[in-house]
DRENVOTI-503417 format. One line per 4 residues: number of its first residue (from 1); for each residue x, y, z of N, C-alpha, C, O. Coordinates in Angstrom, 1 decimal, m for minus. Example, Ala and Ser with C-alpha at 12.3 -4.5 7.8 and 13.67 -1.06 7.14 Angstrom:
1> 13.2:m5.7:7.8:12.3:m4.5:7.8:13.2:m3.3:7.8:14.2:m3.3:8.5; 12.8:m2.2:7.1:13.7:m1.1:7.1:12.9:0.0:7.9:13.4:1.1:8.0
END
This chain:
1> m20.8:m13.9:8.8:m19.9:m15.0:8.5:m20.7:m16.2:7.4:m21.9:m16.7:7.6; m19.9:m16.6:6.4:m20.2:m16.4:5.3:m21.1:m18.6:5.7:m20.8:m19.3:6.6; m22.3:m18.8:4.6:m22.1:m19.7:4.6:m21.4:m20.7:4.2:m20.9:m20.2:3.1; m20.9:m22.3:4.4:m20.2:m22.9:4.3:m20.3:m24.2:4.4:m19.5:m24.7:5.2
5> m21.2:m25.4:3.6:m21.3:m26.3:3.2:m20.2:m27.5:3.5:m19.1:m27.7:2.9; m20.8:m28.4:5.0:m19.5:m29.0:5.5:m19.9:m30.1:3.6:m19.4:m29.6:2.6; m20.4:m30.8:3.5:m20.5:m31.9:2.3:m19.9:m31.3:1.1:m19.9:m31.7:0.0; m19.2:m29.9:1.7:m18.3:m29.7:m0.2:m16.8:m30.0:0.0:m16.5:m30.4:1.1
9> m16.0:m30.0:m0.9:m14.5:m29.4:m1.1:m14.2:m28.1:m1.5:m14.9:m27.4:m2.2; m13.1:m27.9:m1.0:m13.1:m26.0:m1.4:m11.6:m25.6:m2.1:m10.6:m26.3:m1.9; m11.6:m24.8:m2.7:m9.7:m24.4:m3.0:m9.5:m23.2:m2.4:m10.6:m22.7:m2.1; m8.6:m22.8:m2.2:m7.7:m21.7:m1.3:m8.2:m21.1:m2.5:m9.2:m20.7:m1.9
13> m8.3:m20.6:m4.0:m9.4:m19.8:m4.6:m10.7:m19.3:m4.5:m11.3:m18.4:m5.1; m11.0:m19.9:m3.9:m12.2:m19.8:m3.4:m13.8:m20.7:m4.3:m15.1:m20.6:m4.2; m12.8:m21.6:m4.9:m14.1:m22.6:m5.8:m14.4:m23.6:m5.0:m13.7:m24.1:m4.1; m15.6:m24.0:m5.3:m16.2:m25.9:m4.3:m16.4:m26.5:m5.8:m16.6:m26.2:m7.0
17> m16.2:m27.5:m4.7:m17.2:m29.0:m6.1:m17.6:m29.5:m4.8:m17.2:m29.6:m3.6; m19.0:m30.0:m5.5:m19.8:m31.3:m4.7:m20.2:m32.4:m5.5:m21.3:m32.2:m5.9; m19.7:m33.3:m5.7:m19.6:m35.0:m5.9:m21.3:m35.1:m6.4:m22.1:m34.6:m5.5; m21.9:m35.6:m7.4:m23.0:m35.6:m7.1:m22.9:m37.9:m8.4:m23.1:m37.8:m9.6
21> m22.6:m38.9:m7.9:m21.9:m39.8:m8.4:m21.4:m39.6:m9.2:m20.3:m39.0:m8.9; m21.5:m39.9:m10.6:m20.4:m39.6:m11.6:m19.2:m37.8:m12.6:m18.3:m37.4:m13.3; m20.4:m37.3:m11.7:m19.9:m35.8:m12.2:m19.8:m34.9:m10.8:m20.3:m35.2:m9.7; m18.8:m33.6:m11.3:m18.4:m32.8:m10.1:m18.8:m31.9:m10.3:m18.3:m31.5:m11.3
25> m19.6:m31.2:m9.9:m20.3:m30.0:m10.3:m20.0:m28.9:m9.3:m20.2:m28.9:m8.1; m19.2:m27.6:m10.3:m18.6:m26.6:m9.6:m19.3:m25.0:m9.0:m20.5:m24.7:m8.8; m18.3:m24.5:m9.0:m19.1:m23.2:m8.4:m18.0:m22.1:m7.6:m16.8:m22.3:m7.5; m18.4:m21.2:m7.3:m17.6:m20.0:m6.0:m18.9:m19.9:m4.9:m20.1:m20.0:m4.9
29> m17.8:m19.6:m3.9:m18.0:m19.7:m2.5:m19.2:m18.8:m2.3:m19.4:m18.0:m3.3; m20.3:m18.5:m0.9:m20.7:m17.9:m1.2:m20.0:m16.5:m0.5:m20.5:m15.5:m0.4; m18.6:m16.8:0.0:m17.6:m15.7:0.3:m17.2:m15.1:m0.8:m16.9:m13.9:m0.8; m17.3:m15.7:m1.5:m15.8:m15.6:m2.8:m17.3:m14.3:m3.6:m16.8:m13.2:m3.8
33> m18.7:m14.3:m3.9:m19.0:m13.9:m4.3:m20.0:m12.5:m3.4:m20.9:m11.7:m3.8; m19.4:m12.7:m2.2:m19.7:m11.6:m1.8:m18.5:m10.6:m1.5:m18.7:m9.5:m1.3; m16.9:m11.1:m1.6:m15.5:m9.6:m2.1:m16.5:m9.6:m3.2:m17.2:m8.6:m3.4; m16.6:m10.9:m4.1:m16.7:m9.5:m5.6:m17.7:m8.7:m6.6:m17.6:m8.0:m7.6
37> m19.0:m9.4:m5.0:m19.5:m7.9:m5.9:m20.8:m8.3:m6.3:m21.4:m9.3:m5.9; m21.1:m7.3:m7.0:m22.8:m7.7:m8.0:m21.9:m8.1:m9.0:m21.1:m7.2:m9.5; m22.1:m10.1:m9.6:m22.1:m9.8:m10.7:m22.8:m10.0:m11.8:m23.7:m10.8:m12.0; m21.9:m8.9:m13.0:m23.1:m9.2:m13.7:m22.3:m10.4:m15.0:m23.0:m11.2:m15.6
41> m21.1:m10.1:m15.2:m20.9:m11.5:m17.0:m20.3:m12.5:m16.0:m19.9:m12.2:m14.9; m20.3:m14.3:m16.7:m19.7:m14.7:m16.4:m19.1:m15.8:m17.9:m20.0:m16.2:m18.6; m18.0:m16.1:m18.2:m17.3:m16.5:m19.1:m16.5:m18.4:m18.6:m15.4:m18.8:m18.1; m17.8:m18.9:m19.1:m17.2:m20.4:m19.0:m16.8:m21.1:m20.5:m17.1:m20.6:m21.6
45> m15.8:m22.5:m20.2:m16.1:m23.3:m21.3:m16.9:m23.6:m21.9:m18.0:m23.7:m21.4; m16.5:m24.1:m23.5:m17.5:m25.0:m24.1:m17.6:m26.6:m23.3:m16.7:m27.2:m22.9; m18.5:m26.8:m23.3:m18.5:m28.7:m23.7:m17.9:m29.6:m24.3:m17.8:m29.9:m25.5; m17.1:m30.0:m23.0:m15.8:m30.6:m24.0:m14.8:m30.4:m23.8:m13.9:m31.2:m23.8
49> m15.0:m28.7:m23.3:m12.8:m28.9:m22.7:m12.7:m29.0:m21.9:m13.5:m28.9:m21.0; m10.7:m29.6:m22.3:m10.6:m30.5:m20.5:m9.8:m29.8:m19.8:m8.7:m29.5:m20.2; m10.1:m29.5:m18.7:m9.4:m28.4:m17.4:m8.8:m29.7:m16.4:m9.1:m30.8:m16.3; m7.5:m28.6:m15.8:m7.0:m29.2:m15.3:m6.8:m28.2:m13.8:m6.6:m26.9:m13.7
53> m6.8:m29.4:m12.9:m7.2:m29.2:m11.5:m5.9:m27.5:m11.9:m4.9:m27.2:m12.6; m6.9:m26.5:m10.4:m6.3:m25.2:m10.4:m5.9:m24.2:m12.0:m5.7:m23.0:m12.1; m5.8:m25.1:m12.8:m6.3:m24.2:m14.0:m7.4:m23.2:m14.1:m8.5:m23.3:m13.8; m6.8:m22.1:m14.8:m8.1:m21.5:m15.0:m9.0:m22.1:m16.2:m8.5:m22.9:m17.0
57> m10.9:m21.5:m16.0:m11.6:m22.4:m16.4:m12.4:m21.7:m17.3:m12.9:m22.4:m18.2; m12.7:m20.2:m17.2:m13.2:m19.2:m17.3:m12.9:m18.3:m15.9:m12.1:m18.5:m15.0; m14.3:m16.8:m16.5:m13.5:m16.1:m16.0:m15.3:m15.7:m15.3:m16.3:m16.1:m15.8; m15.1:m14.5:m13.8:m16.7:m14.1:m13.6:m16.4:m12.8:m13.3:m15.5:m12.5:m12.6
61> m17.5:m11.9:m14.1:m16.9:m10.5:m13.6:m18.1:m9.2:m13.2:m19.2:m8.6:m13.6; m17.2:m9.1:m12.3:m18.5:m8.4:m11.3:m18.2:m6.8:m11.5:m17.1:m6.2:m11.8; m19.3:m6.2:m11.1:m19.2:m4.5:m10.6:m18.3:m3.3:m10.1:m18.3:m2.1:m10.2; m17.2:m4.2:m9.4:m16.1:m4.3:m8.8:m14.3:m4.5:m9.8:m13.3:m3.9:m9.6
65> m14.7:m5.5:m11.0:m13.0:m6.3:m10.9:m13.5:m7.6:m11.5:m14.6:m8.3:m11.3; m12.4:m7.8:m12.1:m12.8:m9.6:m13.8:m12.0:m10.5:m12.6:m11.0:m9.9:m12.5; m11.9:m11.5:m11.8:m10.9:m12.3:m12.3:m11.3:m13.6:m12.1:m12.3:m13.7:m11.3; m10.9:m14.5:m12.4:m10.2:m16.0:m12.7:m11.3:m16.8:m12.1:m11.8:m16.5:m11.0
69> m11.7:m17.8:m12.9:m12.4:m18.9:m11.9:m11.5:m20.6:m12.0:m12.0:m21.5:m12.7; m10.8:m20.7:m11.7:m10.0:m22.1:m11.2:m11.1:m23.0:m10.8:m12.1:m23.0:m10.2; m9.9:m24.3:m11.8:m11.0:m26.0:m10.8:m10.4:m26.8:m10.2:m9.3:m27.3:m10.3; m11.6:m26.8:m9.2:m10.8:m27.7:m8.2:m10.2:m28.7:m8.3:m9.2:m29.1:m7.7
73> m10.8:m29.4:m9.5:m10.2:m30.8:m10.4:m10.4:m31.4:m11.1:m11.6:m31.7:m11.3; m8.9:m32.2:m12.2:m8.9:m31.9:m13.1:m10.4:m32.9:m13.9:m11.0:m33.9:m13.4; m10.7:m32.4:m15.0:m11.6:m33.8:m16.0:m12.2:m32.4:m17.3:m11.9:m31.3:m17.8; m13.3:m33.6:m17.1:m13.8:m33.1:m18.7:m15.3:m31.8:m19.1:m16.0:m32.3:m20.0
77> m15.6:m31.0:m18.8:m17.0:m30.1:m19.2:m17.8:m31.1:m19.7:m17.8:m31.8:m20.7; m18.4:m31.1:m18.6:m19.8:m31.9:m19.5:m20.9:m31.2:m19.4:m21.9:m31.5:m20.1; m20.9:m30.5:m18.8:m22.1:m29.2:m19.0:m22.3:m27.5:m18.3:m22.1:m27.4:m17.1; m22.5:m26.7:m18.7:m21.9:m25.8:m18.2:m23.9:m24.6:m17.2:m25.0:m24.4:m17.5
81> m23.6:m24.5:m16.9:m24.9:m23.4:m16.8:m25.4:m22.5:m17.2:m25.2:m21.4:m16.8; m26.3:m23.2:m18.4:m27.0:m22.2:m18.5:m27.7:m21.2:m18.1:m27.3:m20.1:m18.5; m28.8:m21.1:m17.3:m29.1:m19.6:m16.5:m28.1:m18.4:m16.2:m28.5:m17.3:m15.9; m26.8:m18.8:m16.4:m25.6:m17.7:m16.2:m25.4:m16.7:m17.6:m24.9:m15.6:m17.8
85> m26.0:m17.5:m18.5:m26.3:m15.9:m19.9:m26.9:m15.0:m19.8:m26.8:m13.9:m20.3; m28.1:m15.4:m18.7:m29.0:m14.1:m18.9:m29.3:m13.7:m17.1:m30.2:m13.0:m16.6; m28.1:m14.5:m16.5:m28.8:m14.1:m15.2:m27.1:m14.4:m14.5:m26.8:m15.3:m13.7; m26.9:m14.2:m14.6:m25.1:m14.2:m13.6:m25.7:m13.9:m12.5:m25.5:m14.6:m11.6
89> m26.5:m13.0:m12.3:m27.0:m13.0:m10.8:m26.8:m13.7:m10.2:m26.1:m13.3:m9.3; m27.3:m15.1:m10.2:m27.4:m16.0:m9.6:m26.3:m16.7:m8.8:m26.4:m17.4:m7.8; m25.5:m16.4:m9.4:m24.2:m16.6:m8.8:m24.5:m16.2:m7.3:m24.5:m16.9:m6.3; m24.6:m14.8:m7.3:m24.9:m14.2:m5.6:m25.8:m14.8:m5.2:m25.8:m15.5:m4.2
93> m26.6:m14.6:m5.9:m28.3:m15.3:m5.0:m27.7:m16.3:m4.4:m27.4:m16.0:m3.2; m27.4:m17.3:m4.9:m27.9:m18.7:m4.6:m26.0:m19.9:m5.2:m26.0:m20.9:m6.0; m25.0:m19.3:m4.4:m23.8:m20.0:m5.0:m23.3:m21.0:m5.3:m22.5:m21.4:m6.2; m24.5:m21.9:m3.8:m24.6:m23.5:m3.8:m25.1:m24.1:m4.4:m24.9:m25.3:m4.7
97> m26.5:m23.0:m4.9:m27.0:m24.4:m6.2:m27.3:m23.9:m7.2:m26.4:m24.1:m8.0; m28.5:m22.9:m8.0:m28.9:m22.3:m8.6:m27.4:m21.5:m9.5:m27.1:m22.0:m10.6; m26.9:m20.8:m9.3:m25.3:m20.6:m9.2:m24.3:m21.2:m9.2:m23.2:m20.8:m8.9; m24.5:m22.4:m9.7:m23.0:m23.3:m9.9:m23.1:m23.4:m11.4:m23.9:m23.6:m12.3
101> m21.4:m23.3:m10.9:m20.6:m22.8:m13.4:m20.3:m24.0:m13.8:m20.8:m24.1:m14.9; m19.9:m25.0:m13.5:m19.4:m25.9:m14.8:m19.6:m27.1:m13.7:m19.5:m27.0:m12.5; m19.8:m28.9:m14.8:m20.2:m30.0:m14.9:m19.1:m30.8:m15.1:m18.9:m31.1:m16.3; m17.8:m31.4:m13.9:m17.6:m32.4:m15.1:m17.3:m34.1:m15.0:m17.4:m34.8:m14.0
105> m17.0:m34.4:m16.1:m17.3:m35.4:m15.5:m15.3:m36.4:m15.8:m14.3:m35.8:m16.2; m15.6:m37.8:m15.6:m13.9:m38.7:m15.8:m13.1:m37.2:m15.0:m12.0:m36.7:m15.4; m13.9:m36.6:m13.8:m12.6:m36.5:m12.9:m11.9:m36.5:m12.0:m12.6:m36.8:m11.0; m10.9:m36.3:m11.8:m9.5:m37.4:m11.4:m9.8:m37.2:m9.5:m9.3:m36.5:m8.7
109> m10.6:m38.0:m9.3:m11.1:m38.7:m8.2:m10.1:m38.6:m6.5:m10.4:m38.3:m5.4; m9.0:m38.8:m7.1:m7.7:m38.7:m6.0:m7.3:m37.6:m5.4:m7.0:m37.6:m4.2; m7.5:m36.1:m6.6:m7.3:m34.4:m6.6:m8.5:m34.7:m5.1:m7.7:m34.9:m4.2; m9.7:m34.8:m4.8:m10.2:m34.5:m4.1:m9.6:m34.6:m2.3:m10.3:m34.3:m1.3
113> m8.2:m35.1:m2.2:m7.9:m34.8:m1.0:m6.7:m33.6:m0.8:m6.1:m33.2:0.3; m6.5:m33.1:m2.1:m5.7:m31.8:m1.7:m6.5:m30.5:m1.4:m6.1:m29.4:m0.9; m7.9:m31.0:m1.8:m8.7:m29.6:m2.0:m9.1:m29.9:0.4:m9.0:m30.8:1.2; m9.6:m28.4:0.5:m10.1:m27.8:1.6:m11.3:m28.4:1.9:m12.3:m28.5:1.3
117> m11.0:m28.9:3.4:m12.5:m28.9:3.9:m13.5:m28.1:4.7:m13.0:m27.2:5.4; m14.8:m28.3:4.9:m15.4:m26.8:5.6:m14.3:m26.1:6.3:m13.6:m25.1:6.1; m14.5:m26.9:7.3:m13.2:m26.3:8.5:m11.8:m25.5:8.4:m11.3:m24.4:8.9; m11.5:m26.3:7.9:m9.9:m25.7:6.2:m10.5:m24.6:5.7:m9.9:m23.5:5.8
121> m11.7:m24.6:5.0:m11.6:m23.6:4.1:m12.0:m21.9:5.3:m11.7:m20.7:5.1; m12.6:m22.6:6.4:m13.7:m21.5:7.1:m12.2:m21.2:8.0:m12.7:m20.3:8.5; m11.4:m21.3:8.3:m10.1:m21.4:8.8:m9.3:m19.8:7.5:m8.9:m18.6:7.8; m9.3:m20.5:6.5:m8.5:m19.4:5.3:m9.2:m18.4:5.8:m9.0:m17.5:6.6
125> m10.7:m18.8:4.8:m11.2:m16.9:5.5:m11.0:m16.2:6.7:m11.2:m15.0:6.6; m10.7:m16.6:7.7:m10.7:m15.8:8.8:m12.2:m16.3:9.6:m12.6:m15.2:9.9; m12.6:m16.8:9.8:m14.2:m17.3:10.0:m14.2:m17.8:11.5:m15.2:m18.3:12.0
END
């Protein structure tokens, strides 16, 4: 059974978002990283890029496949995880902590209502 933190919101494409004040932190779920296998490379947007809800913002490459990353919210990228350039495996080791992908500012708070809560996400992945 995957770890699915109750305080996060989730997309059907297996991204999560955590609101920290005026910042939205985005990553991929434990379920997603387990399905992908060992992650070897993460391509992220530049700081300042505007992303749209459900729009792609990057790519994660594993030993099995390459997958697009989709933003749970519209907003402006305010930070990317600098550790992932050298340690993409942090996404596998700590998907809800040190393996975060991007941070958004000026995000559309109203869009949170269409995201899945932990119970809905657990049901989606069949747990």
